N, CA, C and O atoms as CSV, one atom per row, in Angstrom:
chain,resi,resn,atom,element,x,y,z
A,1,MET,N,N,-29.891,44.730,104.431
A,1,MET,CA,C,-29.958,44.159,105.762
A,1,MET,C,C,-28.856,42.974,105.984
A,1,MET,O,O,-28.379,42.798,107.106
A,2,THR,N,N,-28.457,42.138,104.830
A,2,THR,CA,C,-27.887,40.968,105.153
A,2,THR,C,C,-26.242,41.268,104.749
A,2,THR,O,O,-25.823,42.409,104.554
A,3,ASP,N,N,-25.458,40.135,104.667
A,3,ASP,CA,C,-24.209,40.292,104.376
A,3,ASP,C,C,-23.935,40.359,103.107
A,3,ASP,O,O,-24.630,39.654,102.376
A,4,LYS,N,N,-22.972,41.119,102.541
A,4,LYS,CA,C,-22.764,41.060,101.019
A,4,LYS,C,C,-22.899,39.775,100.220
A,4,LYS,O,O,-23.589,39.577,99.220
A,5,ASN,N,N,-21.924,38.769,101.009
A,5,ASN,CA,C,-22.032,37.506,100.512
A,5,ASN,C,C,-23.283,36.688,100.210
A,5,ASN,O,O,-23.507,36.101,99.152
A,6,THR,N,N,-24.210,36.737,101.483
A,6,THR,CA,C,-25.374,36.207,101.218
A,6,THR,C,C,-26.447,37.017,100.644
A,6,THR,O,O,-27.558,36.486,100.656
A,7,SER,N,N,-26.349,38.266,100.110
A,7,SER,CA,C,-27.422,39.060,99.684
A,7,SER,C,C,-27.769,38.437,98.396
A,7,SER,O,O,-26.877,37.987,97.676
A,8,TRP,N,N,-29.405,38.366,97.955
A,8,TRP,CA,C,-29.607,37.995,96.729
A,8,TRP,C,C,-29.875,39.256,96.061
A,8,TRP,O,O,-30.265,38.994,94.924
A,9,PHE,N,N,-29.840,40.505,96.262
A,9,PHE,CA,C,-30.375,41.720,95.652
A,9,PHE,C,C,-29.052,42.848,96.117
A,9,PHE,O,O,-28.851,43.362,97.217
A,10,PRO,N,N,-28.517,42.946,95.231
A,10,PRO,CA,C,-27.606,44.178,95.520
A,10,PRO,C,C,-28.100,45.604,95.484
A,10,PRO,O,O,-29.049,46.012,94.815
A,11,ALA,N,N,-27.438,46.209,96.179
A,11,ALA,CA,C,-27.753,47.550,96.165
A,11,ALA,C,C,-27.506,48.319,94.728
A,11,ALA,O,O,-26.386,48.319,94.217
A,12,LYS,N,N,-28.759,49.049,94.042
A,12,LYS,CA,C,-28.100,49.746,92.589
A,12,LYS,C,C,-26.792,50.758,93.199
A,12,LYS,O,O,-26.601,51.214,94.326
A,13,GLU,N,N,-26.111,50.861,92.096
A,13,GLU,CA,C,-25.040,51.486,91.879
A,13,GLU,C,C,-25.442,53.095,92.159
A,13,GLU,O,O,-24.864,53.872,92.918
A,14,ASN,N,N,-26.698,53.369,91.248
A,14,ASN,CA,C,-26.980,54.675,90.884
A,14,ASN,C,C,-28.637,54.666,91.250
A,14,ASN,O,O,-29.539,54.015,90.723
A,15,GLY,N,N,-28.684,55.729,92.454
A,15,GLY,CA,C,-30.313,55.846,92.531
A,15,GLY,C,C,-30.376,55.166,93.865
A,15,GLY,O,O,-29.445,55.112,94.669
A,16,TRP,N,N,-31.568,54.655,94.015
A,16,TRP,CA,C,-32.227,54.023,95.299
A,16,TRP,C,C,-32.789,52.900,95.166
A,16,TRP,O,O,-33.647,52.955,94.284
A,17,GLY,N,N,-32.687,51.774,95.702
A,17,GLY,CA,C,-33.349,50.702,95.481
A,17,GLY,C,C,-32.242,49.378,95.025
A,17,GLY,O,O,-31.065,49.505,95.361
A,18,TRP,N,N,-32.671,48.119,94.254
A,18,TRP,CA,C,-31.966,47.110,94.408
A,18,TRP,C,C,-31.939,46.787,92.847
A,18,TRP,O,O,-32.902,47.024,92.119
A,19,GLY,N,N,-30.728,46.215,92.396
A,19,GLY,CA,C,-30.160,45.910,91.301
A,19,GLY,C,C,-30.922,44.742,90.812
A,19,GLY,O,O,-32.020,44.388,91.243
A,20,ARG,N,N,-30.104,44.065,89.686
A,20,ARG,CA,C,-30.333,42.397,89.487
A,20,ARG,C,C,-29.955,41.493,90.369
A,20,ARG,O,O,-28.918,41.591,91.024
A,21,PRO,N,N,-30.777,40.541,90.451
A,21,PRO,CA,C,-30.059,39.407,91.372
A,21,PRO,C,C,-28.843,38.959,91.153
A,21,PRO,O,O,-28.373,39.038,90.018
A,22,THR,N,N,-28.035,38.344,92.323
A,22,THR,CA,C,-26.884,37.828,92.073
A,22,THR,C,C,-26.708,36.497,92.472
A,22,THR,O,O,-25.617,35.933,92.389
A,23,ALA,N,N,-27.865,35.891,92.959
A,23,ALA,CA,C,-27.948,34.699,93.167
A,23,ALA,C,C,-28.991,33.737,92.515
A,23,ALA,O,O,-29.749,34.380,91.789
A,24,TRP,N,N,-29.261,32.448,92.541
A,24,TRP,CA,C,-29.974,32.087,91.665
A,24,TRP,C,C,-31.394,32.017,92.542
A,24,TRP,O,O,-32.453,31.782,91.960
A,25,GLN,N,N,-31.342,32.225,93.892
A,25,GLN,CA,C,-32.681,32.399,94.797
A,25,GLN,C,C,-33.310,33.883,94.590
A,25,GLN,O,O,-34.461,34.183,94.908
A,26,GLY,N,N,-32.498,34.634,94.088
A,26,GLY,CA,C,-33.041,35.995,93.589
A,26,GLY,C,C,-33.769,35.949,92.501
A,26,GLY,O,O,-34.917,36.394,92.523
A,27,TRP,N,N,-33.214,35.389,91.338
A,27,TRP,CA,C,-33.708,35.258,89.976
A,27,TRP,C,C,-35.279,34.155,90.376
A,27,TRP,O,O,-36.357,34.256,89.790
A,28,PHE,N,N,-35.009,33.331,91.324
A,28,PHE,CA,C,-36.038,32.202,91.446
A,28,PHE,C,C,-37.429,33.147,92.087
A,28,PHE,O,O,-38.590,33.049,91.691
A,29,VAL,N,N,-37.009,33.896,92.979
A,29,VAL,CA,C,-38.183,34.837,93.375
A,29,VAL,C,C,-38.545,35.745,92.510
A,29,VAL,O,O,-39.726,36.093,92.507
A,30,GLN,N,N,-37.672,36.294,91.642
A,30,GLN,CA,C,-38.328,37.454,90.542
A,30,GLN,C,C,-39.160,36.547,89.633
A,30,GLN,O,O,-40.240,37.013,89.266
A,31,MET,N,N,-38.813,35.285,89.201
A,31,MET,CA,C,-39.641,34.590,88.164
A,31,MET,C,C,-40.868,34.012,88.940
A,31,MET,O,O,-41.923,33.893,88.317
A,32,PHE,N,N,-40.804,33.626,90.317
A,32,PHE,CA,C,-42.017,33.514,90.795
A,32,PHE,C,C,-43.092,34.349,90.962
A,32,PHE,O,O,-44.285,34.073,90.833
A,33,TYR,N,N,-42.566,35.423,91.268
A,33,TYR,CA,C,-43.383,36.918,91.209
A,33,TYR,C,C,-44.154,36.958,89.765
A,33,TYR,O,O,-45.378,37.003,89.638
A,34,LEU,N,N,-43.300,36.936,88.820
A,34,LEU,CA,C,-43.852,37.194,87.491
A,34,LEU,C,C,-45.038,36.161,87.263
A,34,LEU,O,O,-46.046,36.423,86.607
A,35,PHE,N,N,-44.831,35.187,87.771
A,35,PHE,CA,C,-45.461,33.870,87.317
A,35,PHE,C,C,-47.037,34.289,88.300
A,35,PHE,O,O,-48.198,34.328,87.894
A,36,ALA,N,N,-46.589,34.502,89.417
A,36,ALA,CA,C,-47.872,34.789,90.312
A,36,ALA,C,C,-48.762,36.071,89.699
A,36,ALA,O,O,-49.982,36.048,89.858
A,37,VAL,N,N,-48.170,37.117,89.042
A,37,VAL,CA,C,-48.902,38.031,88.524
A,37,VAL,C,C,-49.623,37.467,87.534
A,37,VAL,O,O,-50.843,37.346,87.641
A,38,GLY,N,N,-48.906,37.034,86.394
A,38,GLY,CA,C,-49.558,36.158,85.519
A,38,GLY,C,C,-50.801,35.502,85.518
A,38,GLY,O,O,-51.766,35.697,84.779
A,39,PHE,N,N,-50.604,34.409,86.773
A,39,PHE,CA,C,-51.578,33.496,86.971
A,39,PHE,C,C,-52.797,34.484,87.754
A,39,PHE,O,O,-53.986,34.379,87.456
A,40,ILE,N,N,-52.353,35.319,88.659
A,40,ILE,CA,C,-53.635,36.032,89.162
A,40,ILE,C,C,-54.288,36.840,88.147
A,40,ILE,O,O,-55.431,37.245,88.360
A,41,SER,N,N,-53.621,37.145,86.956
A,41,SER,CA,C,-54.324,38.020,85.845
A,41,SER,C,C,-55.107,37.004,85.037
A,41,SER,O,O,-56.145,37.420,84.521
A,42,TYR,N,N,-54.750,35.657,84.835
A,42,TYR,CA,C,-55.413,34.530,84.334
A,42,TYR,C,C,-56.600,34.199,85.021
A,42,TYR,O,O,-57.654,33.990,84.420
A,43,TRP,N,N,-56.469,34.131,86.424
A,43,TRP,CA,C,-57.667,33.636,87.484
A,43,TRP,C,C,-58.636,34.701,87.861
A,43,TRP,O,O,-59.767,34.433,88.267
A,44,VAL,N,N,-58.139,36.029,87.709
A,44,VAL,CA,C,-58.962,37.105,87.852
A,44,VAL,C,C,-58.871,37.798,87.058
A,44,VAL,O,O,-57.770,38.337,86.949
A,45,ASP,N,N,-60.092,38.217,85.949
A,45,ASP,CA,C,-59.899,39.241,85.217
A,45,ASP,C,C,-60.203,40.474,85.376
A,45,ASP,O,O,-61.324,40.797,85.769
A,46,PRO,N,N,-59.158,41.451,85.066
A,46,PRO,CA,C,-58.892,42.818,85.657
A,46,PRO,C,C,-59.958,43.411,85.328
A,46,PRO,O,O,-60.375,44.311,86.057
A,47,LYS,N,N,-60.673,43.041,84.119
A,47,LYS,CA,C,-61.492,43.882,83.415
A,47,LYS,C,C,-63.002,43.712,84.323
A,47,LYS,O,O,-63.645,44.748,84.497
A,48,VAL,N,N,-63.400,42.763,84.737
A,48,VAL,CA,C,-64.567,42.406,85.611
A,48,VAL,C,C,-64.376,42.829,87.077
A,48,VAL,O,O,-65.085,43.638,87.676
A,49,GLU,N,N,-63.197,42.091,87.623
A,49,GLU,CA,C,-63.254,42.440,88.944
A,49,GLU,C,C,-61.576,42.860,89.336
A,49,GLU,O,O,-60.622,42.172,89.699
A,50,LEU,N,N,-61.753,44.378,89.061
A,50,LEU,CA,C,-60.539,45.078,89.211
A,50,LEU,C,C,-60.151,45.428,90.646
A,50,LEU,O,O,-58.942,45.618,90.779
A,51,LEU,N,N,-60.806,45.544,91.629
A,51,LEU,CA,C,-60.707,45.617,92.769
A,51,LEU,C,C,-59.855,44.346,93.440
A,51,LEU,O,O,-58.868,44.520,94.154
A,52,LYS,N,N,-60.355,43.152,93.120
A,52,LYS,CA,C,-59.939,41.805,93.604
A,52,LYS,C,C,-58.329,41.659,93.154
A,52,LYS,O,O,-57.311,41.425,93.805
A,53,TRP,N,N,-58.608,41.933,91.598
A,53,TRP,CA,C,-57.039,41.697,90.915
A,53,TRP,C,C,-56.024,42.735,91.507
A,53,TRP,O,O,-54.845,42.490,91.759
A,54,ALA,N,N,-56.619,43.847,91.676
A,54,ALA,CA,C,-55.262,44.891,92.302
A,54,ALA,C,C,-55.086,44.573,93.540
A,54,ALA,O,O,-53.980,44.825,94.017
A,55,LEU,N,N,-55.979,44.023,94.285
A,55,LEU,CA,C,-55.507,43.559,95.723
A,55,LEU,C,C,-54.706,42.348,95.777
A,55,LEU,O,O,-53.676,42.300,96.449
A,56,LEU,N,N,-55.093,41.472,95.166
A,56,LEU,CA,C,-53.992,40.323,95.080
A,56,LEU,C,C,-52.396,40.696,94.422
A,56,LEU,O,O,-51.285,40.301,94.777
A,57,VAL,N,N,-52.743,41.462,93.513
A,57,VAL,CA,C,-51.409,42.087,92.786
A,57,VAL,C,C,-50.549,42.562,93.801
A,57,VAL,O,O,-49.381,42.207,93.955
A,58,SER,N,N,-51.150,43.353,94.466
A,58,SER,CA,C,-50.538,44.620,95.811
A,58,SER,C,C,-49.899,43.822,96.904
A,58,SER,O,O,-48.883,44.110,97.535
A,59,VAL,N,N,-50.804,42.585,97.041
A,59,VAL,CA,C,-50.030,41.620,98.473
A,59,VAL,C,C,-49.170,41.067,97.773
A,59,VAL,O,O,-48.050,41.090,98.284
A,60,SER,N,N,-49.273,40.367,96.393
A,60,SER,CA,C,-47.763,39.724,95.829
A,60,SER,C,C,-46.827,40.810,95.769
A,60,SER,O,O,-45.751,40.215,95.712
A,61,THR,N,N,-46.597,41.954,95.747
A,61,THR,CA,C,-45.955,42.872,95.231
A,61,THR,C,C,-45.062,43.256,96.466
A,61,THR,O,O,-43.832,43.295,96.463
A,62,LEU,N,N,-46.062,43.588,97.733
A,62,LEU,CA,C,-45.474,43.637,98.933
A,62,LEU,C,C,-44.733,42.632,99.521
A,62,LEU,O,O,-43.871,42.962,100.335
A,63,ILE,N,N,-44.922,41.378,99.242
A,63,ILE,CA,C,-44.307,40.253,99.668
A,63,ILE,C,C,-42.720,40.057,99.016
A,63,ILE,O,O,-41.675,39.597,99.477
A,64,LEU,N,N,-43.075,40.598,97.820
A,64,LEU,CA,C,-41.482,40.836,96.910
A,64,LEU,C,C,-40.691,41.845,97.191
A,64,LEU,O,O,-39.544,41.963,96.758
A,65,LEU,N,N,-41.346,42.739,98.037
A,65,LEU,CA,C,-40.637,44.018,98.536
A,65,LEU,C,C,-39.830,43.623,99.886
A,65,LEU,O,O,-38.707,43.978,100.246
A,66,ALA,N,N,-40.691,42.843,100.460
A,66,ALA,CA,C,-40.507,42.272,101.830
A,66,ALA,C,C,-39.367,41.478,101.906
A,66,ALA,O,O,-38.536,41.527,102.812
A,67,ILE,N,N,-39.338,40.480,100.585
A,67,ILE,CA,C,-38.033,39.636,100.472
A,67,ILE,C,C,-36.931,40.515,99.999
A,67,ILE,O,O,-35.836,40.326,100.529
A,68,TYR,N,N,-37.025,41.396,99.140
A,68,TYR,CA,C,-36.060,42.131,98.869
A,68,TYR,C,C,-35.350,42.948,99.968
A,68,TYR,O,O,-34.133,43.131,100.009
A,69,TYR,N,N,-36.275,43.431,100.879
A,69,TYR,CA,C,-35.599,44.037,102.018
A,69,TYR,C,C,-34.927,43.205,103.122
A,69,TYR,O,O,-34.141,43.735,103.907
A,70,ILE,N,N,-35.284,41.708,103.188
A,70,ILE,CA,C,-34.717,40.957,104.048
A,70,ILE,C,C,-33.480,40.337,103.371
A,70,ILE,O,O,-32.402,40.321,103.966
A,71,LYS,N,N,-33.616,39.857,102.210
A,71,LYS,CA,C,-32.317,39.239,101.456
A,71,LYS,C,C,-31.679,40.195,100.731
A,71,LYS,O,O,-30.684,39.795,100.128
A,72,GLY,N,N,-31.994,41.469,100.601
A,72,GLY,CA,C,-31.038,42.197,99.987
A,72,GLY,C,C,-30.269,43.088,100.491
A,72,GLY,O,O,-30.417,43.305,101.694
A,73,GLU,N,N,-29.193,43.892,99.719
A,73,GLU,CA,C,-28.243,45.285,100.734
A,73,GLU,C,C,-29.111,46.190,101.026
A,73,GLU,O,O,-30.067,46.477,100.305
A,74,SER,N,N,-28.847,46.706,102.098
A,74,SER,CA,C,-29.591,47.985,102.236
A,74,SER,C,C,-29.686,49.216,101.235
A,74,SER,O,O,-28.696,49.926,101.064
A,75,PRO,N,N,-30.843,49.456,100.597
A,75,PRO,CA,C,-31.256,50.265,99.768
A,75,PRO,C,C,-31.010,51.779,100.087
A,75,PRO,O,O,-31.877,52.528,100.539
A,76,ASN,N,N,-29.687,52.145,99.788
A,76,ASN,CA,C,-29.268,53.666,100.371
A,76,ASN,C,C,-29.327,54.367,99.112
A,76,ASN,O,O,-29.365,53.714,98.069
A,77,TRP,N,N,-29.339,55.733,99.098
A,77,TRP,CA,C,-29.208,56.763,97.910
A,77,TRP,C,C,-27.875,56.682,97.576
A,77,TRP,O,O,-27.017,56.842,98.445
A,78,LYS,N,N,-27.603,56.465,96.481
A,78,LYS,CA,C,-26.235,56.706,95.867
A,78,LYS,C,C,-26.415,57.283,94.519
A,78,LYS,O,O,-27.286,57.099,93.669
A,79,TRP,N,N,-25.414,57.992,94.547
A,79,TRP,CA,C,-25.140,58.991,93.035
A,79,TRP,C,C,-23.760,59.077,92.420
A,79,TRP,O,O,-23.156,60.123,92.655
A,80,LYS,N,N,-23.221,58.273,91.761
A,80,LYS,CA,C,-21.893,58.310,91.252
A,80,LYS,C,C,-21.837,58.870,89.427
A,80,LYS,O,O,-22.596,58.473,88.543
A,81,PRO,N,N,-21.200,59.435,89.345
A,81,PRO,CA,C,-20.993,60.348,87.940
A,81,PRO,C,C,-20.606,59.172,87.228
A,81,PRO,O,O,-19.873,58.336,87.757
A,82,ILE,N,N,-21.058,59.042,86.028
A,82,ILE,CA,C,-20.713,58.230,84.780
A,82,ILE,C,C,-19.770,58.432,83.996
A,82,ILE,O,O,-19.897,59.477,83.359
A,83,GLU,N,N,-18.622,57.691,83.727
A,83,GLU,CA,C,-17.825,57.945,82.669
A,83,GLU,C,C,-17.925,58.129,81.508
A,83,GLU,O,O,-18.784,57.432,80.968
A,84,LYS,N,N,-17.361,58.829,80.851
A,84,LYS,CA,C,-17.565,59.256,79.422
A,84,LYS,C,C,-17.744,57.971,78.920
A,84,LYS,O,O,-18.856,57.634,78.513
A,85,SER,N,N,-16.831,57.237,78.896
A,85,SER,CA,C,-16.681,55.912,77.968
A,85,SER,C,C,-17.691,55.095,78.350
A,85,SER,O,O,-18.011,54.390,77.393
A,86,LYS,N,N,-18.374,54.858,79.371
A,86,LYS,CA,C,-19.652,54.110,80.022
A,86,LYS,C,C,-21.128,54.717,79.547
A,86,LYS,O,O,-22.163,54.102,79.801
A,87,LYS,N,N,-21.125,55.775,78.950
A,87,LYS,CA,C,-22.419,56.653,78.665
A,87,LYS,C,C,-23.131,55.735,77.598
A,87,LYS,O,O,-22.387,55.098,76.852
A,88,ARG,N,N,-24.260,55.626,77.473
A,88,ARG,CA,C,-24.801,55.063,76.120
A,88,ARG,C,C,-25.014,56.184,75.106
A,88,ARG,O,O,-24.919,55.783,73.946
A,89,PHE,N,N,-25.252,57.356,75.228
A,89,PHE,CA,C,-25.607,58.322,74.263
A,89,PHE,C,C,-24.244,59.464,74.046
A,89,PHE,O,O,-24.157,60.326,74.921
A,90,LYS,N,N,-23.437,59.484,73.178
A,90,LYS,CA,C,-22.729,60.449,72.981
A,90,LYS,C,C,-23.027,61.448,72.263
A,90,LYS,O,O,-22.228,62.375,72.133
């Protein structure tokens, strides 16, 4: 959705979605999301209140995806062949 120079999350080179952040703001958003899920899991015990926990984590995840969509490149499907020298398993 945004210009390549201002995007925090580039599109993946293979597949659909976003890759690792390219700006400190993107890393901050990801770390804040992980902190939020950890805090929610500490504050609401998923063994006791599973529905409340699932709802709060789902809302956090939807907020994260909205930020990815707003501040990241357009997530289109790409499929590039991997060169033999770059394959992990030979």
